[in-house]
Steps between C-alpha positions, in 0.01 A plus 500: 500500500633839400410805707453851364524787746388849406611817674506874444135584545376775725312827522589773253341823385361534152777582256758308701697188418559154640711208390371153573732202518425130477772262607476133408651224711635336185626613160166486320502832321779445250349467151157441653186705509418718798224746575360746751131504585289704738171465679304790640226451763186358343666451163651211312873452476632666185819490300726801542814405309641186347831381359402183313748233401668621184234760446445871522439669831141618533321735737142569593379813325443665836871483592674543164764768514499500882601145604802298392562129557857373510700213644843418632559131434816495711293608802194289416303823524231668295418867543207726430593867490186708548512873426236775501281286722127565514240417768352243261830309515416406859496120523685194619773425247608145424783357297442185300724250330321463167700189414466307827183649646638621833348802675639727766304596810443856382603845614260786573531823305287791616498831313343796677348793314 
């Protein structure tokens, strides 16, 4: 069993930035798909950003130009840089191994207006 642990969430004012990290307990990110999802209260979990295996990075329309997904294979870590945050970005953010199906436990992001 591989564990994914997210960190970096918190409370930030609108217009601010946060960087989320997701560390895997094994080297599962190299050449494999990975994604970030979020779930707001009362809503379904939605895709935020994805780096598919051998494919092009994609973003939800609502975060394009503001969020950037990246990874450091040597550190078994995936990042989500979030800039110009909005109150509607408030949610629990999860990382997901698209190839192996693992989920992290989530990290709360709250954006105040």
